[in-house]
C-alpha positions in Angstrom: 27.2 22.1 112.8 25.7 21.5 116.1 23.9 18.5 117.5 21.7 16.1 115.2 20.3 12.9 115.1 22.7 11.3 118.2 21.1 14.3 120.3 17.7 14.2 119.1 17.4 10.4 120.1 20.1 11.3 123.3 17.3 14.2 124.5 14.5 11.3 123.6 12.6 9.8 127.4 13.9 6.6 128.1 10.4 4.9 126.8 10.6 6.8 123.3 14.0 6.2 122.3 13.1 2.2 120.6 10.3 3.8 118.7 11.8 6.5 117.4 14.8 4.6 116.6 12.7 2.2 114.7 10.8 4.5 112.8 13.9 6.5 111.7 16.0 3.2 110.9 13.5 2.3 109.1 13.0 5.3 107.1 16.5 5.0 106.1 16.8 1.4 104.9 13.8 0.3 103.5 14.3 3.0 100.1 18.1 1.4 100.0 15.9 -2.0 98.7 14.8 0.7 95.3 17.6 0.6 92.9 16.7 -3.2 93.3 13.1 -3.7 93.3 11.3 -0.2 92.4 7.6 -0.2 94.0 9.5 -0.3 97.3 8.6 3.0 96.7 5.0 2.3 98.0 6.6 1.1 101.2 8.6 4.5 101.6 6.3 6.5 101.0 3.4 4.2 103.3 6.0 4.7 106.0 6.1 8.5 105.3 2.6 9.2 105.9 1.7 6.6 108.9 5.4 7.9 111.2 3.5 10.6 112.4 0.9 8.7 113.4 3.1 5.6 114.8 4.4 8.1 117.0 1.9 10.1 118.1 0.3 6.9 119.4 4.0 5.5 121.2 5.6 8.4 122.3 5.7 11.5 123.3 7.6 13.5 120.8 7.1 17.0 119.6 5.2 16.6 116.5 4.2 20.3 115.9 5.6 22.0 113.0 8.6 23.5 114.8 9.4 20.4 116.9 12.0 17.6 116.0 11.1 15.2 114.4 9.3 17.7 111.6 12.7 18.6 110.4 14.4 15.2 110.1 10.8 14.1 108.4 11.8 16.7 105.4 15.3 15.3 105.3 14.6 11.7 104.9 11.6 12.3 102.4 14.1 14.1 99.8 16.6 11.4 100.9 14.3 8.7 99.7 13.2 10.5 96.4 16.8 10.8 95.7 17.5 7.2 96.2 15.0 6.3 93.6 16.2 9.2 90.8 19.2 7.6 91.0 18.0 4.4 91.0 16.5 5.7 87.5 20.0 5.2 86.1 20.4 1.8 87.0 17.2 0.6 85.8 15.2 2.7 82.4 15.1 1.5 79.6 13.8 4.6 78.2 15.3 7.1 77.8 12.7 9.9 77.2 11.1 8.3 81.1 14.0 9.3 82.3 14.7 12.6 81.2 11.5 13.9 82.7 11.6 11.9 85.4 15.2 13.7 86.2 13.4 17.4 85.1 10.6 16.4 87.7 13.4 15.7 90.7 15.0 18.7 90.4 12.4 20.9 89.8 10.9 19.7 92.5 14.1 19.5 94.5 14.3 23.4 93.7 10.2 24.2 95.2 11.9 22.6 98.8 14.8 24.6 98.4 13.0 27.9 97.8 10.4 26.9 100.4 12.9 25.8 103.0 14.5 29.7 101.6 11.9 32.0 101.3 9.1 30.3 103.8 6.5 30.1 101.7 3.9 27.2 101.2 3.1 28.2 97.4 6.7 27.0 96.2 5.6 23.6 96.9 2.4 24.1 95.0 5.0 25.4 92.1 7.0 23.2 92.2 4.9 19.9 93.3 6.2 16.5 93.3 5.2 14.8 90.1 8.4 12.6 90.2 7.4 10.1 93.2 4.1 9.1 91.1 5.6 9.5 87.1 8.2 7.0 89.2 5.5 4.5 90.2 3.6 4.7 87.0 6.4 3.8 84.7 7.1 0.5 87.4 3.9 -0.7 87.6 4.0 -0.2 83.6 7.4 -2.6 83.7 5.7 -4.9 85.8 4.3 -6.8 82.7 5.1 -4.7 79.5 8.6 -2.7 77.9 8.8 0.9 78.8 11.3 0.7 76.3 9.0 0.6 73.3 6.6 3.5 74.6 6.1 6.7 73.2 7.8 9.8 74.5 4.7 11.5 74.0 2.9 8.9 76.1 5.0 9.5 79.5 4.9 13.2 78.5 1.2 13.6 78.4 1.3 11.2 81.9 4.0 13.0 83.3 1.3 16.4 82.7 -1.9 14.4 83.1 0.0 13.8 87.0 1.7 17.1 87.3 -2.7 19.1 86.7 -5.0 16.4 88.2 -3.2 14.4 90.8 -0.5 16.7 92.3 -1.5 19.8 92.0 -4.7 19.5 94.1 -2.7 17.8 96.5 0.2 20.1 97.0 -3.1 22.6 97.4 -4.5 20.6 100.1 -2.2 19.3 101.7 0.2 22.7 101.7 -2.2 25.9 101.1 -5.5 25.1 102.2 -3.5 22.4 105.3 -6.4 20.3 106.1 -5.8 16.3 106.4 -8.0 14.3 104.6 -9.2 12.1 107.6 -10.9 14.8 109.2 -12.3 15.8 106.5 -13.9 12.6 105.3 -15.0 12.8 109.5 -16.6 16.4 109.1 -18.2 16.5 105.6 -18.7 11.8 105.2 -20.1 13.0 101.6 -15.9 13.9 100.6 -15.4 10.1 101.3 -18.3 9.0 99.2 -17.2 10.8 96.4 -13.3 9.9 96.7 -14.8 6.3 96.7 -16.9 6.3 93.1 -14.5 8.3 91.9 -12.1 5.2 92.5 -15.2 2.5 91.7 -15.0 4.3 87.8 -11.7 4.2 87.5 -11.2 0.5 88.2 -14.3 0.2 85.9 -12.4 2.2 82.9 -8.9 0.7 83.5 -10.8 -2.9 83.3 -13.4 -2.7 79.9 -11.3 0.5 78.7 -8.0 0.2 78.3 -7.5 -3.3 80.0 -9.0 -4.7 75.9 -6.5 -1.6 74.1 -3.2 -3.0 75.9 -0.6 -5.0 73.7 0.1 -8.6 74.6 2.3 -8.6 78.1 6.2 -8.7 77.2 7.3 -10.9 79.8 5.4 -12.7 83.3 5.2 -10.5 86.2 8.4 -9.1 87.1 8.9 -7.5 91.0 12.6 -7.0 91.1 14.6 -4.7 88.2 14.9 -6.2 84.8 18.5 -7.2 84.4 21.1 -4.5 83.4 21.8 -3.5 79.6 25.8 -4.5 80.7 27.5 -5.8 83.5 28.5 -3.1 86.3 32.2 -4.3 85.3 31.5 -3.5 81.8 30.2 0.1 82.0 32.7 0.8 84.4 35.9 -0.4 82.5 34.0 1.2 79.6 33.8 4.6 81.7 37.6 3.9 82.5 38.6 4.0 78.7 36.8 7.3 78.7 39.1 8.7 81.4 42.1 7.3 79.6 41.2 9.5 76.8 40.8 12.2 78.4 37.3 13.0 78.1 36.4 14.5 81.4 32.4 14.6 81.7 31.5 17.4 82.3 27.6 17.0 82.6 27.9 14.7 85.2 29.8 16.8 86.8 27.9 19.5 87.0 24.8 17.4 87.8 26.6 16.2 90.9 27.3 19.8 91.5 23.6 20.4 91.2 22.6 17.7 93.0 24.7 17.6 96.5 24.1 21.7 96.2 20.2 21.0 96.3 20.3 18.7 98.6 22.8 20.9 101.0 21.3 23.6 101.1 17.7 22.1 101.7 19.0 19.9 104.7 21.0 23.1 106.1 17.8 24.6 105.9 15.0 22.3 107.1 17.9 20.9 110.4 17.7 23.3 113.2 21.1 22.4 114.4 23.2 23.3 111.0 23.8 26.9 111.0 25.3 27.6 107.5 25.1 30.4 104.7 24.6 29.7 101.4 27.4 30.5 100.7 29.2 28.7 103.1 27.2 25.5 102.1 28.0 26.3 98.5 31.9 26.0 98.6 31.5 23.6 100.9 29.7 20.8 98.2 31.6 22.3 95.4 35.0 21.0 97.9 33.3 17.4 98.2 32.0 17.2 94.8 35.8 17.8 93.4 37.5 15.9 96.2 34.7 12.9 95.9 35.0 12.9 91.9 39.3 12.6 92.3 38.8 9.2 94.4 36.4 8.2 92.1 38.5 9.0 88.8 41.6 7.5 90.8 39.8 4.3 91.3 38.5 4.5 87.8 41.6 4.7 86.2 43.2 2.1 87.9 40.7 -0.4 87.2 39.7 -0.7 90.1 36.0 1.0 89.6 34.2 -2.7 89.2 31.9 -4.2 91.8 34.6 -5.9 94.0 36.2 -2.5 94.4 32.8 -0.7 95.3 32.8 -1.2 99.1 36.9 0.4 99.0 35.6 3.1 97.3 33.1 3.6 99.5 35.3 3.5 103.0 37.1 6.1 101.0 34.8 8.3 100.0 33.2 8.3 104.1 36.7 8.7 105.2 37.4 12.0 102.6 33.8 12.9 104.1 34.2 12.9 107.0 37.4 14.5 107.2 36.2 17.6 105.2 33.1 17.6 107.5 35.6 18.1 110.4 37.0 20.6 108.6 34.2 23.0 107.8 32.5 22.0 111.3 36.6 23.5 112.6 36.0 26.6 110.7 32.2 27.6 110.9 31.6 26.6 114.3 32.3 27.0 117.6 31.2 24.0 119.7 32.7 20.5 120.2 33.1 17.9 116.8 30.1 15.6 117.2 31.4 12.2 116.0 28.0 10.7 115.6 26.9 13.9 113.5 30.1 13.9 111.1 29.5 10.2 110.5 25.8 10.7 109.3 26.6 13.8 107.4 29.5 11.9 105.3 27.6 8.6 105.1 24.7 10.5 103.7 26.9 12.5 101.4 28.4 9.0 101.0 25.6 7.2 99.8 24.4 9.8 97.4 27.4 10.5 95.5 28.8 6.4 95.9 25.3 5.3 93.9 25.6 8.3 91.4 29.0 7.2 90.9 28.3 3.4 90.8 24.5 3.9 88.2 26.1 6.6 85.7 28.3 4.5 83.0 25.3 2.0 83.7 22.7 5.1 82.6 25.7 6.0 80.1 26.6 2.7 78.3 22.9 1.7 78.1 21.9 5.0 76.4 25.2 7.0 74.6 23.9 7.9 71.0 20.3 6.9 71.2 17.9 9.8 70.4 14.9 11.2 72.7 12.0 9.0 72.5 11.6 5.3 71.9 15.0 3.5 72.7 15.8 0.3 70.8 18.2 -1.9 72.6 17.4 -5.1 71.0 20.0 -6.9 73.4 18.8 -5.2 76.1 15.0 -6.4 75.4 16.4 -9.7 74.7 18.3 -10.5 77.9 15.4 -8.7 80.0 12.4 -11.3 77.9 14.4 -14.1 78.5 15.5 -14.1 82.9 13.7 -15.7 84.6 11.3 -13.9 86.6 
């Protein structure tokens, strides 16, 4: 690995550094609010949309397709989507919605990986980012209604509609036609008029057709995540007991490898200073997941898996991952090890795996034994309805 974020910032002019640091910090920190306030994903989406404009207005950073920031822009896009996906493990009360979002998330990751490996924009059209909009729709519905009472058929139709009528045209427009909406409206004002009329029609239909047919709201407006079905301590105690009985959850381990593997390949492809082959990234991912799983299992088996031990486990994982990044760098690269770069990657890897380990037992406690479809968790629904907004 070569120089990454620290080097990119160090190469900037003094007047540009503060703006770039603020933009990158916002894109790193804002998504961390998504697990507690899910619709913060809209703020992350807006930041993704305006960051290039802000940098173009206030800095001289190269924002071309081959410029250094574009690589980090792609990596940060995947980062906030990963946080949103992990938040569904913690929060969602509909197993059907979760399974659909899980497919959409990994489907998009595969598409981004193929795009980076094949350098084909067609991959972004074939593998559209439907996950993000589906996540927003589920959370908007959850503001007033109980998602666990919504049928799997509804969620499937919603995902299909978003895929066909929203994301496919958008992905074609952005990645195949490579058109900018603002420029198009300026060149052809009629496009803006048609879009405005479309929005007005949708609002009218929502107000006079959809709204009268909606069931009574399940609760008052809820912008924060719903109360957990079970406490983090109880969920992890249950998980620890499962491990003590020798039940290794191979599905979870496989998903960790798949998640970090896809992220690792994408990051290695989009960040120019990272030079590693597909095989090297895969081997590194397997070793990192194995080491992290061993540490997490050790905490769980010793009864130190609750919230009070979360910080200690995070520090232990950072140290282990930093050591693995250092060893990997020593074996694969000839340039001196950059501590800032190592900490950045170790921190990113740790955060994703740590959140997975924290939230997955909560998901398991909620849905073990429940069929795919309408989830009936009476205790959970009662807590949500009676909790203070």
